[in-house]
C-alpha positions as MATLAB code, in Angstrom:
seq = 'MENIKERLEYLRQELRAERISCGELIELQGLAEHIEPDDVELLEAAGVPEFPEQKYGVFTYHLATDECVDCEYHDNKQEAIVSADVISENMGGDVYVEVWKADPDGLWGNSGEPLWKSD';
ca = [
     -28.075   37.680  -47.578;
     -25.722   34.961  -47.895;
     -22.991   37.296  -46.515;
     -25.592   37.754  -43.363;
     -26.642   34.119  -42.841;
     -22.669   33.375  -42.819;
     -21.590   36.211  -40.218;
     -24.849   35.079  -37.946;
     -23.225   31.559  -38.112;
     -19.773   33.506  -37.272;
     -21.095   34.813  -34.183;
     -22.880   31.756  -32.976;
     -19.498   30.215  -33.066;
     -17.939   32.812  -31.066;
     -20.850   33.035  -28.894;
     -20.408   29.092  -28.212;
     -17.169   29.315  -27.737;
     -17.394   32.216  -25.246;
     -15.251   34.828  -26.832;
     -17.790   36.717  -28.819;
     -16.617   41.151  -27.792;
     -18.671   43.744  -26.894;
     -18.621   45.120  -30.862;
     -19.821   41.633  -32.031;
     -23.071   41.776  -29.566;
     -23.819   45.052  -30.826;
     -23.337   43.719  -34.195;
     -25.643   40.773  -33.423;
     -28.163   43.332  -32.395;
     -28.367   45.125  -35.586;
     -28.698   41.845  -37.426;
     -31.756   41.180  -34.963;
     -34.232   40.752  -38.128;
     -32.458   38.544  -39.963;
     -32.015   35.826  -37.279;
     -34.858   33.052  -37.641;
     -37.677   33.327  -35.319;
     -37.056   29.987  -33.759;
     -33.408   30.369  -33.204;
     -33.502   31.013  -29.383;
     -29.924   30.904  -29.154;
     -28.859   33.817  -31.365;
     -32.497   35.802  -30.273;
     -31.386   35.909  -26.509;
     -27.918   36.771  -27.443;
     -29.061   39.317  -29.580;
     -31.409   41.143  -26.518;
     -34.754   39.948  -28.362;
     -37.401   39.427  -26.035;
     -39.126   36.261  -26.189;
     -42.681   37.493  -25.815;
     -43.767   41.168  -27.035;
     -44.966   43.409  -24.265;
     -48.626   42.881  -24.022;
     -50.888   45.708  -24.495;
     -54.044   46.596  -22.780;
     -56.278   48.826  -24.001;
     -59.173   51.056  -22.193;
     -62.090   51.504  -24.898;
     -65.035   53.861  -23.770;
     -68.268   53.517  -25.599;
     -71.534   55.599  -25.779;
     -74.099   53.471  -24.448;
     -77.481   54.706  -26.992;
     -75.133   53.991  -29.875;
     -71.889   51.413  -29.107;
     -69.943   53.886  -30.575;
     -65.831   53.945  -29.279;
     -66.046   57.453  -28.243;
     -62.356   57.214  -26.451;
     -59.598   54.976  -26.096;
     -56.149   54.567  -24.350;
     -53.534   52.688  -24.107;
     -51.255   50.843  -21.328;
     -48.681   48.142  -20.614;
     -49.632   47.194  -17.235;
     -52.861   45.339  -16.892;
     -53.847   46.805  -13.292;
     -53.245   50.662  -14.868;
     -55.694   49.797  -17.291;
     -58.468   48.740  -15.030;
     -57.959   51.725  -12.656;
     -57.894   53.851  -15.685;
     -61.206   52.296  -16.802;
     -62.786   52.897  -13.546;
     -61.926   56.247  -13.035;
     -63.622   57.220  -16.399;
     -66.300   54.918  -15.946;
     -67.174   56.781  -12.489;
     -66.427   60.346  -14.134;
     -68.378   59.838  -17.182;
     -71.458   58.813  -15.559;
     -74.125   56.841  -17.466;
     -74.322   57.731  -20.701;
     -71.186   55.646  -21.347;
     -69.903   51.982  -20.629;
     -65.941   50.906  -21.046;
     -64.220   48.169  -21.487;
     -60.903   46.757  -21.415;
     -59.446   44.646  -23.942;
     -56.016   42.737  -24.042;
     -54.498   42.530  -27.375;
     -54.503   39.520  -29.631;
     -50.746   38.467  -30.411;
     -51.311   40.381  -33.610;
     -51.890   43.605  -31.834;
     -55.784   43.708  -32.611;
     -58.118   44.396  -30.024;
     -61.955   42.327  -29.416;
     -61.491   39.467  -31.509;
     -61.658   36.450  -29.363;
     -63.441   36.453  -25.996;
     -64.899   38.720  -23.667;
     -63.214   42.083  -22.489;
     -60.713   41.721  -19.053;
     -63.044   44.218  -17.242;
     -66.281   46.036  -18.023;
     -68.162   49.005  -16.103;
     -71.461   48.092  -14.841;
];
């Protein structure tokens, strides 16, 4: 582990001196899991996104039992809402559909209200 920390510091110095090679950048990407979460300088150079991609879930529930009978996932809020609306129209009155945004831990429906809910 000490060798990895030393190597990261070497790569940091090369980055700051603006002489880091393409091969060293590729190496830095491979070491991304060892970079401290608050080390924006190295994380950015390693190509790690600042914010993880947001996920949206479309959940279809049976109206009488509240049982989830289907779910699908989208990377885009608008796509999720359009999909939920189509499902709601096609499934009729036996189900209701909700769109939820995943929380930071990737879990669904733990806080707040759904982003969209069928009538």
